[in-house]
BAFI-3210 file (N, C-alpha, C; in Angstrom, 3 decimals, decimal comma, padded with zeros to 6 digits):
// residues 292
n [1|2|3|4|5|6|7|8|9|10|11|12|13|14|15|16|17|18|19|20|21|22|23|24|25|26|27|28|29|30|31|32|33|34|35|36|37|38|39|40|41|42|43|44|45|46|47|48|49|50|51|52|53|54|55|56|57|58|59|60|61|62|63|64|65|66|67|68|69|70|71|72|73|74|75|76|77|78|79|80|81|82|83|84|85|86|87|88|89|90|91|92|93|94|95|96|97|98|99|100|101|102|103|104|105|106|107|108|109|110|111|112|113|114|115|116|117|118|119|120|121|122|123|124|125|126|127|128|129|130|131|132|133|134|135|136|137|138|139|140|141|142|143|144|145|146|147|148|149|150|151|152|153|154|155|156|157|158|159|160|161|162|163|164|165|166|167|168|169|170|171|172|173|174|175|176|177|178|179|180|181|182|183|184|185|186|187|188|189|190|191|192|193|194|195|196|197|198|199|200|201|202|203|204|205|206|207|208|209|210|211|212|213|214|215|216|217|218|219|220|221|222|223|224|225|226|227|228|229|230|231|232|233|234|235|236|237|238|239|240|241|242|243|244|245|246|247|248|249|250|251|252|253|254|255|256|257|258|259|260|261|262|263|264|265|266|267|268|269|270|271|272|273|274|275|276|277|278|279|280|281|282|283|284|285|286|287|288|289|290|291|292]
n.u [000,855|000,508|002,225|000,549|-001,833|-002,661|-000,810|001,532|000,912|000,844|003,356|005,001|004,594|005,850|008,446|010,962|010,676|011,286|013,967|015,363|017,663|016,607|013,604|011,565|009,802|009,151|008,914|006,491|004,701|004,970|004,168|001,498|000,531|000,956|-000,779|-003,297|-003,309|-003,439|-006,022|-006,995|-008,528|-009,407|-010,110|-009,333|-006,654|-005,786|-006,193|-004,357|-001,926|-001,863|-001,679|000,804|002,560|002,331|003,449|006,071|007,015|006,742|008,534|010,776|012,160|014,059|014,410|013,653|013,140|011,974|009,583|008,436|007,973|006,159|004,035|003,243|002,404|000,342|-001,510|-002,052|-003,210|-005,580|-006,802|-007,227|-009,214|-011,683|-013,267|-012,191|-013,049|-014,699|-017,963|-018,849|-019,817|-022,271|-024,335|-026,237|-023,993|-025,282|-024,850|-025,575|-025,030|-024,625|-025,017|-024,501|-025,203|-022,501|-020,255|-018,787|-019,966|-021,032|-018,786|-017,224|-018,601|-018,139|-015,363|-015,288|-016,518|-014,534|-012,465|-013,496|-013,946|-011,365|-010,395|-011,484|-014,221|-017,617|-019,760|-022,693|-024,139|-026,568|-028,483|-029,987|-030,370|-032,527|-033,421|-031,723|-030,963|-028,501|-026,852|-027,350|-026,293|-023,625|-022,890|-023,241|-021,236|-018,859|-019,176|-019,166|-016,579|-015,301|-015,884|-018,314|-021,736|-024,713|-027,712|-030,209|-032,685|-035,911|-037,547|-037,587|-037,391|-038,227|-039,323|-036,991|-036,709|-037,741|-035,832|-033,681|-034,630|-034,780|-032,080|-030,959|-032,418|-031,500|-028,808|-029,190|-030,402|-028,443|-026,267|-024,421|-021,807|-021,780|-023,930|-024,155|-025,736|-026,653|-027,848|-030,218|-028,983|-030,065|-033,114|-036,196|-036,573|-034,919|-036,304|-037,851|-035,850|-034,755|-036,989|-037,247|-034,888|-035,398|-037,518|-036,233|-034,552|-036,449|-037,661|-035,492|-034,715|-036,675|-035,741|-033,408|-030,757|-029,136|-025,800|-023,882|-024,027|-022,746|-021,390|-020,478|-017,990|-016,591|-013,297|-012,077|-013,828|-013,988|-015,109|-017,501|-018,498|-019,190|-021,256|-023,134|-023,769|-025,102|-027,821|-027,905|-026,204|-027,687|-030,131|-029,889|-028,759|-025,976|-023,058|-020,409|-017,751|-016,704|-014,051|-013,354|-011,228|-008,776|-006,297|-003,706|-005,049|-006,376|-006,637|-005,071|-005,744|-008,463|-009,518|-009,112|-010,529|-013,216|-013,941|-013,768|-015,671|-018,121|-018,344|-018,322|-016,776|-014,095|-013,940|-013,098|-010,864|-010,396|-007,981|-007,398|-008,115|-008,301|-009,634|-008,633|-008,033|-009,051|-008,944|-008,780|-009,084|-006,348|-005,293|-002,608|-000,955|-001,933|-001,385|001,394|001,774|000,919|002,784|005,591]
n.v [-001,197|002,199|004,923|007,028|006,247|007,463|006,776|008,302|010,428|009,553|008,347|010,537|012,269|010,883|010,684|011,151|009,823|007,118|007,001|007,863|007,567|006,139|004,931|007,257|009,592|011,639|010,264|008,861|010,996|012,224|010,145|009,884|012,369|012,041|009,918|010,963|013,094|011,718|010,961|008,839|009,145|009,893|007,717|005,267|005,876|006,031|003,360|002,018|003,147|002,299|-000,467|-000,666|000,441|-001,439|-003,667|-002,794|-002,509|-005,149|-006,582|-005,235|-003,385|-000,741|000,127|002,054|000,905|-001,528|-000,625|000,529|-001,764|-003,104|-001,276|-001,339|-004,009|-003,991|-002,284|-003,719|-006,032|-004,992|-003,910|-006,236|-007,489|-007,751|-009,370|-008,742|-009,811|-009,879|-011,016|-012,771|-015,014|-015,956|-016,398|-014,495|-012,400|-010,075|-006,713|-004,068|-000,610|001,916|005,175|008,589|011,360|012,834|011,595|010,288|008,102|007,289|007,378|005,564|003,175|002,818|002,441|000,137|-001,637|-001,716|-002,832|-005,393|-006,340|-006,328|-008,496|-010,542|-010,901|-010,711|-007,891|-006,067|-002,886|-001,190|001,680|002,881|005,139|007,099|009,589|011,589|012,802|013,377|011,652|009,175|009,374|009,911|007,610|005,679|006,426|005,912|003,156|002,099|002,732|000,928|-001,412|-002,614|-003,710|-001,644|-000,882|001,267|003,645|003,338|005,438|008,895|009,399|006,870|004,168|003,315|000,688|-000,822|-000,462|-001,693|-004,320|-004,912|-004,857|-007,028|-009,053|-008,833|-009,599|-012,245|-013,402|-013,074|-014,370|-012,950|-012,251|-010,487|-008,119|-004,749|-002,331|000,956|003,322|005,697|008,594|010,621|011,737|013,405|012,862|010,925|008,622|008,217|007,667|005,302|003,672|003,516|002,147|-000,253|-001,167|-001,575|-003,680|-005,699|-006,160|-006,966|-009,271|-011,035|-012,226|-013,384|-013,837|-011,028|-010,255|-008,449|-005,382|-002,417|000,340|003,561|005,698|008,910|009,436|011,836|013,288|012,191|011,739|013,130|012,117|009,528|010,057|011,148|008,899|007,228|006,435|004,678|002,672|001,803|000,919|-000,213|-002,713|-003,002|-004,580|-004,170|-001,718|000,972|002,985|006,058|008,428|008,325|009,812|012,257|014,055|012,722|011,063|008,331|006,943|007,038|004,897|002,623|003,485|003,843|001,292|-000,062|001,400|001,068|-001,660|-002,912|-004,437|-003,007|-003,191|-002,286|000,193|003,506|005,350|007,458|009,409|008,029|005,397|002,968|003,175|001,847|-000,514|-003,793|-004,220|-004,715|-005,643|-006,078|-004,818|-002,215|-001,485|-001,516|000,637|002,711|002,733|003,040]
n.w [000,000|-000,731|000,859|001,012|002,059|004,334|006,150|006,209|007,797|010,520|010,584|009,940|012,095|014,039|013,309|014,474|016,818|017,260|016,941|019,027|021,824|023,964|025,669|027,118|029,297|027,560|025,198|025,481|025,736|023,219|021,579|022,297|021,400|018,654|018,014|018,676|016,895|014,520|014,392|015,940|018,134|021,592|023,317|022,053|021,749|024,447|025,195|023,549|024,391|027,087|026,720|025,408|027,301|029,323|028,057|027,523|030,131|031,015|029,404|030,001|028,426|026,970|024,501|021,738|019,226|019,821|020,903|018,640|017,042|018,723|018,706|016,002|015,865|017,748|016,548|014,190|015,283|016,369|014,085|012,684|014,024|012,947|010,215|006,991|004,622|001,532|000,839|-001,713|-003,024|-003,956|-006,917|-008,979|-007,060|-004,981|-004,309|-002,269|-002,216|000,056|001,637|002,702|000,516|-001,238|-000,215|-002,052|-003,162|-005,691|-007,451|-006,091|-006,522|-009,267|-009,175|-007,629|-009,356|-011,327|-009,777|-009,465|-012,135|-013,071|-011,875|-013,194|-012,893|-013,978|-014,189|-013,342|-013,028|-011,196|-011,532|-009,189|-007,708|-008,255|-007,705|-008,315|-011,299|-012,437|-011,097|-012,207|-014,824|-014,199|-012,798|-014,805|-016,592|-015,129|-014,654|-017,255|-018,018|-016,439|-017,642|-017,109|-017,282|-017,433|-015,802|-016,333|-015,082|-016,545|-016,948|-015,937|-012,460|-011,798|-009,714|-007,255|-006,214|-008,254|-010,280|-009,043|-008,912|-011,657|-012,230|-010,804|-011,975|-014,604|-014,185|-013,406|-015,662|-017,609|-016,623|-015,149|-012,840|-010,579|-009,127|-008,635|-006,751|-006,771|-004,374|-002,998|-001,310|000,089|001,306|002,151|004,855|007,422|008,099|005,832|003,967|005,002|004,868|002,104|001,434|002,756|001,241|-001,224|-000,475|000,174|-002,312|-003,919|-002,553|-003,233|-005,455|-004,673|-002,179|-000,505|-000,834|000,225|002,073|001,605|003,231|002,428|003,559|004,055|004,455|005,136|006,650|009,125|012,434|012,122|009,755|010,502|012,279|010,510|009,109|010,805|010,730|008,590|009,553|011,698|010,602|008,021|007,717|007,388|006,194|005,693|005,533|003,435|003,146|001,890|000,122|001,413|001,261|001,078|002,728|004,664|007,860|009,112|011,492|011,814|010,461|012,095|014,342|013,470|012,797|015,255|016,684|015,320|015,031|012,621|009,857|007,938|004,488|002,023|000,743|-000,406|-002,144|-003,800|-006,797|-009,169|-011,325|-010,629|-007,974|-005,679|-003,194|-001,690|001,873|003,921|006,957|007,942|006,041|006,155|008,800|008,685|007,002|008,567|010,620|009,496]
ca.u [000,000|001,268|002,229|-000,523|-003,024|-002,822|000,282|002,546|000,497|001,342|004,791|005,656|004,522|006,735|009,679|012,113|010,318|011,898|015,410|015,970|018,494|015,892|012,193|011,424|008,491|008,921|008,479|005,056|003,961|004,977|003,360|000,096|000,235|000,904|-001,988|-004,442|-003,231|-003,785|-007,463|-007,380|-009,485|-008,817|-010,334|-008,452|-005,285|-005,497|-006,110|-003,101|-000,817|-001,856|-001,184|002,231|003,304|002,356|004,393|007,420|007,389|006,843|009,752|011,872|012,950|014,166|014,794|012,539|012,841|011,015|008,297|007,892|007,448|004,974|002,961|002,732|001,692|-000,898|-002,445|-002,476|-004,115|-006,875|-007,376|-007,580|-010,246|-012,870|-012,922|-012,407|-013,320|-015,951|-018,748|-019,347|-019,861|-023,549|-024,419|-025,333|-023,774|-025,922|-024,230|-026,173|-024,078|-025,391|-024,228|-025,047|-024,690|-021,301|-019,118|-018,111|-020,614|-021,161|-017,460|-016,767|-019,211|-017,371|-014,061|-015,531|-016,738|-013,211|-011,795|-014,021|-013,715|-009,927|-010,158|-012,156|-015,644|-018,539|-020,457|-023,715|-024,389|-027,921|-028,562|-031,253|-030,515|-033,291|-033,821|-030,779|-030,718|-027,063|-026,205|-027,487|-025,314|-022,281|-022,663|-023,098|-019,917|-017,854|-019,363|-018,730|-015,111|-014,853|-016,267|-019,500|-023,041|-025,456|-029,171|-030,675|-034,139|-036,577|-038,060|-037,127|-038,150|-038,703|-039,186|-035,662|-036,802|-037,973|-034,532|-032,892|-035,163|-034,354|-030,632|-030,708|-033,004|-030,540|-027,652|-029,604|-030,660|-027,226|-025,189|-023,434|-021,340|-022,035|-024,806|-023,934|-026,891|-026,559|-029,084|-030,316|-028,282|-030,745|-034,524|-036,627|-036,389|-034,176|-037,238|-038,197|-034,704|-034,648|-038,130|-036,924|-033,890|-036,063|-038,297|-035,267|-034,131|-037,546|-037,873|-034,335|-034,672|-037,605|-034,957|-032,289|-030,185|-028,194|-024,497|-023,221|-024,500|-021,531|-021,589|-019,342|-017,663|-015,547|-012,256|-011,653|-014,799|-013,780|-016,237|-018,730|-018,998|-019,844|-022,532|-024,048|-024,127|-025,655|-029,100|-027,604|-025,639|-028,735|-031,309|-029,721|-028,147|-024,647|-022,154|-019,026|-017,491|-015,750|-013,549|-012,807|-010,434|-007,643|-005,105|-002,929|-005,847|-007,051|-005,829|-005,258|-006,313|-009,916|-009,851|-009,245|-011,559|-014,572|-014,205|-014,041|-016,877|-019,328|-018,376|-018,495|-015,442|-013,743|-013,682|-012,433|-010,393|-010,091|-006,795|-007,130|-009,204|-008,315|-010,577|-007,975|-007,602|-009,844|-008,303|-009,239|-008,442|-005,469|-004,810|-001,153|-000,378|-002,330|-000,604|002,763|001,796|000,762|004,054|006,562]
ca.v [000,000|003,438|005,655|008,009|005,707|008,090|006,367|009,345|011,318|008,998|008,173|011,837|012,818|010,129|010,392|011,099|009,198|005,803|007,090|008,341|006,532|005,348|005,252|008,073|010,234|012,394|009,304|008,587|012,228|012,434|009,091|010,256|013,472|011,514|009,103|011,875|013,860|010,836|010,722|007,615|009,489|009,753|006,409|004,277|006,270|005,596|001,894|001,610|003,546|001,398|-001,767|-000,574|000,646|-002,726|-004,546|-002,269|-002,859|-006,609|-007,052|-004,449|-002,821|000,718|000,326|002,571|-000,014|-002,497|000,067|000,666|-003,072|-003,360|-000,411|-001,877|-005,257|-003,650|-001,746|-004,807|-006,895|-004,324|-003,803|-007,575|-008,064|-007,938|-010,044|-007,821|-010,564|-009,636|-012,227|-012,626|-016,360|-016,203|-016,016|-013,347|-011,805|-008,754|-005,773|-002,745|000,404|002,956|006,250|009,921|012,019|013,642|010,830|009,640|006,798|006,943|007,062|004,343|002,039|002,630|001,870|-001,232|-002,413|-001,924|-003,764|-006,740|-006,758|-006,571|-009,834|-011,523|-011,032|-009,906|-006,983|-005,140|-001,828|-000,662|003,092|002,975|006,456|007,759|010,927|012,546|012,424|013,462|010,480|008,074|009,571|009,791|006,197|004,965|006,750|005,167|001,722|001,761|002,769|-000,285|-002,578|-003,222|-003,366|-000,670|-000,858|002,623|003,795|003,418|006,802|009,729|009,241|005,495|003,609|002,702|-000,759|-001,397|-000,497|-002,726|-005,603|-005,110|-005,105|-008,412|-009,899|-008,800|-010,418|-013,645|-013,859|-013,027|-015,095|-012,001|-012,681|-009,569|-006,971|-003,668|-001,436|002,270|003,682|007,121|009,004|011,700|012,038|014,475|012,443|009,676|007,494|007,992|007,048|003,920|002,945|003,262|001,081|-001,495|-001,608|-002,116|-004,990|-006,660|-006,480|-007,723|-010,587|-011,939|-012,917|-014,087|-013,145|-009,920|-010,722|-007,404|-004,003|-001,658|001,740|004,394|006,789|009,836|009,433|013,189|013,893|011,619|011,409|013,703|011,186|008,406|010,562|011,285|007,574|006,398|005,849|003,508|001,649|001,296|000,368|-000,725|-004,035|-002,838|-005,703|-003,762|-000,295|001,414|004,296|006,717|009,664|008,130|010,327|013,119|014,873|011,858|010,612|006,886|006,394|006,959|003,559|001,757|003,983|003,625|-000,143|-000,400|002,070|000,546|-003,109|-003,359|-004,496|-002,269|-004,175|-001,641|001,553|004,301|006,152|008,474|009,760|007,176|004,280|001,825|003,551|001,208|-001,795|-004,526|-003,779|-005,722|-005,066|-006,111|-003,793|-000,893|-001,211|-001,205|001,973|003,665|002,773|002,556]
ca.w [000,000|-000,775|002,111|000,961|002,689|005,624|007,003|006,369|008,888|011,768|010,467|009,967|013,449|014,921|012,572|015,368|018,086|017,419|016,728|020,273|022,459|024,960|025,890|028,320|029,412|026,335|024,174|025,666|025,426|021,771|020,962|022,519|020,479|017,295|017,845|018,659|015,654|013,404|014,480|016,642|019,174|022,935|023,941|021,426|022,086|025,825|025,217|022,920|025,274|028,251|026,263|025,113|028,549|030,020|027,360|027,746|031,509|031,160|028,741|030,556|027,333|026,839|023,109|020,936|018,122|020,361|021,020|017,288|016,649|019,542|018,233|014,741|016,157|018,451|015,558|013,313|016,035|016,474|012,748|012,222|014,896|012,122|008,963|005,869|003,398|000,823|000,623|-003,092|-003,600|-004,631|-008,325|-008,850|-005,739|-005,012|-003,373|-002,146|-001,759|000,734|002,222|002,472|-000,681|-001,051|000,306|-003,162|-003,342|-007,105|-007,990|-005,429|-007,215|-010,490|-008,815|-007,179|-010,574|-011,905|-008,860|-009,724|-013,518|-013,243|-011,310|-014,023|-012,587|-014,779|-013,270|-013,809|-012,053|-011,272|-011,136|-008,454|-007,081|-009,312|-007,274|-008,894|-012,692|-012,708|-010,515|-013,154|-015,892|-013,636|-012,497|-016,070|-017,145|-014,363|-014,863|-018,608|-017,989|-015,753|-018,417|-016,509|-017,839|-016,635|-015,895|-016,038|-014,970|-017,847|-017,048|-014,833|-011,231|-011,630|-008,375|-007,099|-006,018|-009,573|-010,957|-008,366|-009,367|-013,044|-012,224|-010,384|-013,016|-015,715|-013,803|-013,391|-017,034|-018,426|-015,963|-014,625|-011,520|-009,458|-009,368|-007,668|-006,839|-006,140|-003,659|-002,654|-000,100|000,805|001,076|003,049|006,247|007,593|008,081|004,435|003,318|005,469|004,298|000,697|001,409|003,162|000,089|-002,186|000,032|000,046|-003,723|-004,393|-001,908|-003,920|-006,476|-004,047|-001,013|-000,684|-000,362|001,013|002,104|001,873|003,590|002,029|004,481|003,609|005,473|005,525|007,567|010,442|013,297|011,563|008,759|011,197|012,803|009,381|008,590|011,872|010,343|007,758|010,421|012,579|009,939|006,652|007,671|006,800|006,437|005,507|005,329|002,424|003,545|000,711|000,253|002,314|000,613|001,956|003,624|005,633|008,983|009,092|012,713|011,678|009,976|013,268|015,260|012,960|012,854|016,651|017,160|014,694|015,048|011,237|009,250|006,728|003,436|000,893|001,004|-001,588|-001,836|-004,806|-007,701|-010,346|-011,296|-009,994|-006,620|-004,629|-002,923|-000,522|003,107|004,503|008,227|008,074|005,168|006,629|010,023|008,275|006,411|009,663|011,370|008,481]
c.u [000,879|001,196|001,122|-001,805|-003,228|-001,640|001,307|002,181|001,083|002,854|005,535|005,687|005,510|008,108|010,890|011,894|011,063|013,403|016,117|016,786|017,725|014,414|012,104|010,042|008,139|008,441|006,970|004,211|003,860|004,147|001,871|-000,318|000,078|-000,379|-003,242|-004,478|-003,611|-005,231|-007,824|-008,447|-008,916|-008,980|-009,396|-006,998|-004,903|-005,343|-004,777|-001,912|-000,730|-001,276|000,325|003,058|003,406|003,380|005,836|007,899|007,612|008,153|010,985|012,792|012,964|014,499|013,584|012,179|011,856|009,625|007,641|007,272|006,168|003,781|002,367|001,915|000,357|-001,942|-002,955|-003,476|-005,511|-007,568|-007,895|-008,659|-011,544|-012,435|-013,217|-012,811|-014,681|-016,653|-019,436|-019,478|-021,175|-023,460|-025,863|-025,161|-024,289|-025,321|-025,010|-025,118|-024,871|-024,440|-024,842|-024,455|-023,459|-020,093|-018,321|-018,692|-020,633|-019,810|-016,908|-017,340|-018,473|-016,021|-014,204|-015,782|-015,406|-012,413|-012,207|-013,726|-012,238|-009,513|-010,986|-013,621|-016,463|-019,463|-021,555|-023,993|-025,797|-028,001|-029,890|-031,367|-031,239|-033,723|-032,903|-030,446|-029,227|-026,334|-026,255|-026,437|-023,891|-021,941|-022,431|-021,719|-018,826|-017,958|-018,866|-017,208|-014,546|-015,188|-017,457|-020,752|-023,746|-026,950|-029,630|-032,181|-034,760|-037,286|-037,618|-038,023|-038,714|-038,442|-037,819|-035,717|-037,022|-036,666|-033,650|-033,323|-034,683|-032,858|-030,329|-031,277|-032,076|-029,353|-027,990|-029,753|-029,386|-026,064|-024,084|-023,089|-021,865|-022,913|-024,588|-025,054|-026,620|-027,893|-029,059|-029,563|-028,997|-032,199|-034,930|-036,417|-035,580|-035,110|-037,663|-037,084|-034,588|-035,812|-037,854|-035,919|-034,509|-036,877|-037,387|-034,840|-035,218|-037,721|-036,727|-034,352|-035,733|-036,876|-033,808|-031,716|-029,288|-026,873|-023,826|-024,037|-023,310|-021,859|-020,332|-019,193|-016,519|-014,504|-011,839|-012,611|-014,731|-015,074|-017,554|-019,348|-019,709|-021,203|-023,565|-024,580|-024,834|-026,972|-028,883|-027,099|-026,733|-029,794|-031,055|-029,072|-026,761|-023,741|-020,682|-018,922|-016,501|-015,315|-012,834|-011,939|-009,348|-006,358|-004,401|-003,743|-006,571|-006,081|-006,118|-005,872|-007,814|-010,343|-010,045|-010,408|-012,963|-014,927|-014,542|-015,376|-018,148|-019,461|-018,545|-017,124|-015,285|-013,336|-012,958|-011,962|-010,040|-008,996|-006,506|-008,322|-009,329|-009,239|-009,962|-007,610|-008,554|-009,261|-008,999|-008,465|-007,656|-004,862|-003,293|-000,504|-000,713|-001,556|000,827|002,858|001,625|002,052|005,139|007,948]
c.v [001,231|004,148|006,688|007,510|006,291|007,799|007,464|010,299|010,831|008,862|009,496|012,428|012,131|009,886|010,282|010,309|007,888|005,819|007,647|007,215|005,647|005,749|006,038|008,719|011,029|011,497|009,093|009,822|012,438|011,378|009,400|011,372|012,967|010,733|009,975|012,649|013,041|010,357|009,342|007,892|009,204|008,363|005,350|004,594|005,806|004,086|001,414|001,952|002,629|000,037|-001,732|-000,376|-000,648|-003,659|-004,100|-002,635|-004,362|-007,130|-006,245|-003,908|-001,312|001,094|000,834|001,667|-001,093|-001,874|000,224|-000,650|-003,394|-002,530|-000,958|-003,147|-004,983|-003,116|-002,850|-005,726|-006,286|-004,224|-005,152|-008,230|-008,327|-008,508|-009,131|-008,515|-010,185|-010,965|-012,119|-013,983|-016,664|-015,815|-015,732|-012,947|-010,376|-007,877|-004,461|-001,786|001,582|004,020|007,595|010,500|012,849|012,876|010,163|008,273|006,370|006,578|005,792|003,105|001,761|001,992|000,423|-002,144|-002,716|-002,943|-005,198|-007,209|-007,048|-007,917|-010,899|-011,745|-010,188|-009,141|-006,229|-004,152|-001,286|000,744|003,350|004,241|007,345|009,166|011,999|012,090|012,423|012,232|009,306|008,185|009,380|008,328|005,406|005,203|005,946|003,673|001,298|001,796|001,498|-001,550|-003,313|-002,825|-002,375|-000,860|000,513|002,610|003,921|004,744|007,579|009,529|007,851|005,014|002,923|001,185|-001,470|-001,503|-001,582|-004,118|-005,909|-005,446|-006,553|-009,387|-009,978|-009,710|-011,900|-014,186|-013,963|-013,798|-014,203|-012,359|-011,807|-008,421|-005,950|-002,650|-000,154|002,584|005,159|007,410|010,088|011,773|013,103|014,124|011,158|008,476|007,176|007,282|005,582|003,072|002,582|002,129|-000,268|-002,058|-002,218|-003,520|-006,033|-007,111|-007,343|-009,144|-011,544|-012,761|-013,723|-013,276|-011,973|-010,328|-009,720|-006,122|-003,156|-000,189|002,519|005,546|007,610|009,939|010,808|013,825|013,295|011,316|011,982|012,770|010,002|008,853|010,680|009,925|006,698|005,738|004,610|002,351|000,988|000,502|-000,391|-002,097|-004,027|-004,005|-005,321|-002,273|-000,111|002,817|004,915|007,908|009,529|008,523|011,261|013,935|014,042|011,433|009,132|006,284|006,257|005,562|002,598|002,192|003,666|002,145|-000,564|000,170|001,437|-000,965|-003,713|-003,361|-003,555|-003,293|-003,594|-000,261|002,225|005,288|007,239|008,658|008,823|005,981|003,038|002,054|003,067|-000,174|-002,490|-004,074|-004,934|-005,154|-005,016|-004,986|-002,397|-000,519|-000,837|000,185|003,057|003,828|002,234|002,356]
c.w [000,000|000,558|002,163|001,600|004,067|006,533|007,223|007,483|010,206|011,723|010,566|011,359|014,374|014,313|013,495|016,636|018,320|017,152|017,966|020,916|023,437|025,000|027,192|028,345|028,153|025,200|024,268|025,342|023,917|021,056|021,130|021,553|019,045|017,054|017,803|017,351|014,437|013,502|015,017|017,691|020,551|023,535|023,378|021,741|023,481|025,906|024,651|023,823|026,491|027,874|026,043|026,376|029,347|029,384|027,588|029,146|031,661|030,560|029,150|029,458|027,407|025,395|022,300|019,742|018,568|020,453|019,646|016,818|017,423|019,081|016,938|014,981|016,855|017,477|014,638|014,011|016,127|015,111|012,263|013,075|014,150|010,775|007,775|004,568|002,805|000,563|-000,731|-003,780|-004,305|-006,107|-008,692|-007,378|-005,795|-003,922|-003,414|-001,623|-001,216|001,281|001,899|001,189|-000,334|-000,557|-000,815|-003,479|-004,807|-007,712|-007,361|-006,108|-008,525|-010,228|-008,349|-008,376|-011,263|-011,097|-009,186|-011,140|-013,771|-012,670|-012,019|-013,723|-013,554|-013,830|-014,007|-012,684|-012,274|-010,721|-010,429|-007,609|-008,089|-008,937|-007,846|-010,312|-013,006|-012,185|-011,472|-014,249|-015,382|-013,375|-013,778|-016,684|-016,450|-014,634|-016,242|-018,719|-017,382|-016,532|-017,855|-017,291|-016,902|-016,875|-015,420|-015,765|-016,365|-018,049|-015,814|-013,620|-011,026|-010,208|-008,237|-006,943|-007,349|-010,356|-010,346|-008,819|-010,785|-013,122|-011,870|-011,410|-014,229|-015,412|-013,850|-014,810|-017,867|-017,813|-015,439|-013,180|-010,389|-009,924|-008,255|-007,839|-006,067|-005,467|-003,319|-001,358|000,675|000,346|002,094|004,519|006,282|007,515|006,653|003,687|003,715|004,956|002,843|000,576|001,777|001,998|-000,973|-001,759|-000,185|-001,398|-004,258|-003,830|-002,440|-004,974|-005,888|-002,914|-001,421|-000,049|000,573|000,963|002,548|002,107|003,254|003,020|003,898|004,719|005,938|006,527|008,963|011,165|012,779|010,529|009,379|011,720|011,691|008,930|009,621|011,493|009,481|008,626|011,255|011,827|008,641|006,573|007,062|007,191|006,301|005,248|004,179|002,823|002,356|001,101|001,311|001,595|001,587|002,935|004,684|006,730|009,214|010,335|012,666|011,247|011,141|014,147|014,766|013,012|014,283|017,110|016,609|014,829|013,673|010,556|008,070|005,669|002,232|001,322|-000,316|-001,274|-002,852|-005,720|-008,893|-010,200|-010,651|-008,538|-005,530|-004,429|-001,767|000,704|003,705|005,784|008,344|007,273|005,686|007,899|009,671|007,653|007,492|010,442|010,441|009,068]
res [m|a|e|s|a|g|g|w|r|l|g|g|a|m|r|g|l|f|t|r|p|t|i|d|e|g|t|w|d|d|l|e|t|a|l|i|g|a|d|f|g|p|d|v|t|d|e|i|l|d|q|l|q|e|q|v|n|r|f|r|t|t|d|p|a|d|l|k|r|m|l|r|e|a|l|e|e|r|l|a|a|f|d|p|t|l|t|l|s|d|r|p|a|v|v|l|v|v|g|v|n|g|v|g|k|t|t|t|i|g|k|f|a|q|f|l|t|s|r|g|r|s|v|v|v|g|a|a|d|t|f|r|a|a|a|v|d|q|l|a|t|w|a|e|r|a|g|a|d|v|v|r|p|q|q|q|g|q|d|p|a|s|v|a|y|q|t|v|d|h|a|t|r|t|g|t|d|i|a|i|i|d|t|a|g|r|l|q|t|k|s|g|l|m|d|e|l|a|k|v|r|r|v|v|e|k|l|g|p|i|a|e|v|l|l|v|l|d|g|t|t|g|q|n|g|v|a|q|a|e|a|f|i|e|h|a|g|v|t|g|l|v|v|t|k|l|d|g|s|a|k|g|g|f|v|l|r|v|q|q|q|t|g|i|p|i|k|l|i|g|q|g|e|g|i|g|d|l|t|g|f|t|p|h|v|f|a|a|s|l|v|p]
***
């Protein structure tokens, strides 16, 4: 993983921390500052510091290189507490993509389609966010770039559940491996939005099970993004998180914090604007990028 996955934030803050001659009080103060600055949040930061101080005392080490290894291992252990594996064994495997408007949901779907087609999977994308005409065109453009089929609304304002049904039906009839369905990110009320999603689920499940419900979060918005997405987390049956915009403006600690806070595994991460800039989430690699 490139260092741009947010790792340079933590690594940069601690550049001199592990080159000191010994572990002292200043080491712990600077490590706390670095973790807070990388958006781990105070609770996770305190937990990590307590764990590391206990290990340093138990092994009676004063070597900053040992502390660096312990920190990387502690982060990897926490990141790996949830299974990041995408469940896509059904045929077709139906994936609903949810999230508030503005988090990069539409572009993420295009990148996800590319992620799958580049691995030899056939994909159809359903433009079921029919409340925004521009979203349909944008989604179709990204999907076509990825080599995926597109199911568009047959008329403006078509019922989203109807488009979702047509998408899964298309995948079934054509033997397509994976059907990705875009959904609305904003209606007049949260209850209206959740009712719409529930209707999409009911209609799709008449044709078969839903493999994944992926919630897209904007990594640059941090805790505010989680608060905005709480209705989805509570009501939409989310099975995995996609954290986007983990480039130079994101703080990598948010990845660990959101996973611990929601109890939902991160399955994909987006690190740039290109169509190939979406990857599977690998705890070992991400921990190594946070503590290079």
